[in-house]
N, C-alpha and C positions, 0 to 999 in steps of 0.2 A: 519405478523408483528408482532405477540406478541413474537415469538420465536427471530425475529431478533433484537427486543428491549432489550429482555432478554440477548442475548448474548452480547450486547453492556455494558448493565448494569455489565455484571460480567468481562468483560475485563477491566472496569474503575475500579472497585473495585480492580482488582489485580494490573493495574497501581497505584493507590493510594497507596497499600501496599507496593510495592517497592520504591515509592517516600518515603515513612514514614520510610523505613528501612536505606534510605541514610541519614537520620537525625543520625544514628548511626554507630557503627562498620559495616563494611561489610566484614571483614576479621576476623578468627578466635582470640579468646583472651585465653591466658593459663596463669596460676598461677605458673608454675614452668619455669619461666625466667631462672633461675640459671643453669638447666640441659639440655635446648636445647635451646640456644642463636640463634641457625641457621635458625629457622624459623621465628625468629622477624627481623633479620638481615642477609641476604645472604653474608654478607662480613665477618662472623665469619667462613666461610669454609676457611681452611688452615692455620689459625694461630695457631694452635696446631700441636703437632707432632704425632697424632693418627687418624684413620678414626674413625668416629661415626655413629652408627646406633641407631635411637631411633623412639620409638613410644609411642604416647599420646594417651589416651582415656579418653574424658571429657563428664560427664554426667552432665548437668546443670539443676539447679532448680528441684530436685527430688521432687516428688508428684504433679505435676503439668502436666497434659495431653500435649503430643507433645511437651514438653519442649525440648530445642536444646540439640543435642549430635554430638560430633566431634571428628573425629579420624584422626590421621597424621602420616605418616609415612616418614622418612627422612633420609639421608645419607650425610656426609660432612667430608673432610678432606683435606689434602695436598698431591701434586704430587709428584714425584721424585725431580722436582725443587722446590728449597724453597720457591720461590716466586709465586708460583701458586697454587690455592686452587681449588677444583671442588664439587658441591654439588647437590642433587634434593630430592624434596618432593611432596607427594600426600596427599590430605587431602579431606574428605567428611564431610559436616555438614548439620544436618538434622533437620528441624523444621518444625513440623506437615507435610502437603502435599508437602513443599518445601524441596528443596536439591541442595547444592551446592559443587559442586567436581572440584579441581583445581590440576593440575599439573605443575611443572616447573622445569628446570636445570638451574645451575648458575655456573659462572667463576668468580673467584676473582684474583686480580693481587696485590700482595705485594711490598710495597717499603719501603726501608730505609731511614728513617728522618735522624736518627743519630744513635751513637752506641747503644744506649737503646732504642728508639722510633721509630715504625713502622706503616705504613698506609696502609690499605687493601681497595680496589676497587672493587665492585662487581655488575655484572649485570646479572638478571635472566629472562628467557622468558619461555612462556609456554601457556596453554589454560584452560579455566574456563567454566564448564558448569552448567547452572542453568534449573531446572526443577520442575515441578508442576506435581502430579500425581493426576488426576482427580478422579481415583478410590477410593482416601482418603477423598473427600468432599462429605458431605451432602447438596445438592441442595435444595433450597425452590421450584423450578421448577424441577423435575425429569426428564422431558423430554428435558431439556435446551440442545442443542446441542454444546454449547461453551465449556463445559468441560466433558459431561457426557463420561464415560468410556475412556478418552482421557488422554494422558500424553503429555505435552507440554514442550517444551526444546528449549535451544539456547546455542550455542558453540560459544565462541569468544576468540581470542587472549589476552594475559596478559603479563605484564613484571613490574620488580621489580628492584629498584637500590638501593644500600647500600654502606656506607663507616664506615670505623674504624680506629681509631688512638688508640695506645694500646703501653703498656710497660709490664713488668713483673707482677706488682701488680695493674693495673688500665687500664680502657678502656672507651673511648668515643666514640659514632658514631650516625648514624641517617640512616634511610631507608625510601623510598618512593613506596608505592604499588600502583596498580592498573595506573600505569603511562599511558596506552593507553586510559583511561577512555570511554570505549566502552558503547555503548547502548545496553540494553537486550530487544529483540524482539521476542515473541512466534508467530507472524503471520505478513506478509507481508502488510496486511491492517491495523493494529493496529499503533496506534502514540506511539512510544516508546521515545519520547523525555524526558519524566519525569523518566525513567527507565535507568538511568546512573550509570555507576560505578565511585564513586568519588574517586579521589587519596587521599591516607592516608599516614600520615607522623608519624614516631616515631623516638624520640629523647631520647637516653640512656646514662647512664654513670655507673660506678661502680668502687669499689677499693676494695682489698683484703688486710686486715690487718693480719699479722702474730704474735700471740700473743707469742706462743713458738713454739717450733719443732711439738708440736701436735695440738694445737689449730689455727683456721683459722676463722676471720669473714669477710663475705661478703656482705656488702650492695650494693644496685643499686636503682638508680631513672631512671624511665621511663615516657615518656609524650606521648600521641596518640593524633593526632590531625585530624581531618577531618571536612570539611565545610558543612553543616553550624553548626554541633554541636559544644558545648564549649569543649575545651581540657580535657582530661581525664589524671588523674596525678595517678601513681602508685608506690609505694615505699616497699622495702621489705630487709629482712637480712637472710642471711643462716650461721648456726655456724656448723663449720665441725671439727671433730676430727680424726686426723691421716688419713684423706682423705677417711675414711671408712663410718663413720656415722656421719649424719646430720640432722640438724631441723633448723625451720625458720618459719618467718612469712612474710606476704604480706598485703597492704591495697591498696586498689583500690579507686578512687573518682568515683562519678557517673556523669560524664562529667559536672562538674560544679565547677571550680577552685575558683568563688568568695566566697562561703560559705562552699566548700570543702564537701559537703554532701557525705556520703558513700553509696558504691555500694556494696561491699564486703571485708572481712577480711578472711585471709586464713593460715591455719597452714600446715607446711611442715615437713615431716620425709622421711628419705631414708637410702639406704645402699648400699656400694660398695663393692663388692667381688674380690679380688686379683686384684684392680685396672682396672678391665676391663670389668665386670658385673655389673650394676647399677639397682636398683628400687627405685621409689619414689612415693610417695602419697600426695596429696594435697585434703584438706576439705575447702571449702570457705562457712563462715557464710555470710548469705545474711543480708545486714545491712540496705537495702531500705526497702520500704513498700512491696515489692514483698515478703518479709521474713515471712509475715502473711500467706502465701500459700505454701511457699517451705520448703522442708526439707534440703536446701543446696545444695551444688556442688561438685560430687566427680571428682578426676581426678588422673589418674595411667599414670605412665610414666616406660619404660622400656628402658635401653641403653646398648649398647654392644661398646667397644672399643677394635680395633686392630690395629697392626703396619702395616704402608705401607711396601709394599716389594720392 
């Protein structure tokens, strides 16, 4: 009786944890939107003339035990037909004893609205794994069979849709993630109705100002929407010199548009070698109360561009 009761309490706590996470973002958030737009919206695949292989490494809230760590690998670019694009990405997100791992592949189709404006439509499909490692938990009841030396996991299908309308100097688009809204269940006997993957919506736009032949300014605005949390607003600007060296900043609100309380402000720097090898770094200053315990967030990006054959 005691063990059975303890098991139910443990599962109840994990159900609450996943329900609480639903109130915020269930997908990774990155500070270097400029350098890897594809992971935010699959419709970016194919709108350029080169293939891009990118790797993101994000270490969030340094100094806090078991803080989130996110790793992403993506590839996207055009096919031999100028109206098609392909892409794929793999990510893993670690938070304490929990881990999310996702993989998706995408296809985009490009339409000519007129001689200057094009529209890209894209659909991604893949799998998402949620995992809890019982080895990393310190239980009050060490003999509790619910998680003792157990690894709980669930794998569900996932899908994402996106569109972009763009020209040479501007873009506007939106994407919808977690389209299937599957339920996460670690046991057939557990009620998983509260462990639902909510659909996430991202709306974004940007413009490139060519100051002269050497300097470009690239501001953008991005809004993240997931119910029942308030909208999160992010805006930033990148300053580029000869498409080689760049610097910039971003500011992200704390899911509260009404008073626009801050979540993080980021400084960005980067370098591109011979138009095909890029390195970027972002440092996030935590502007919420969490900053009293965190030393900020580090994000590294590596990107290789190569021509299609």
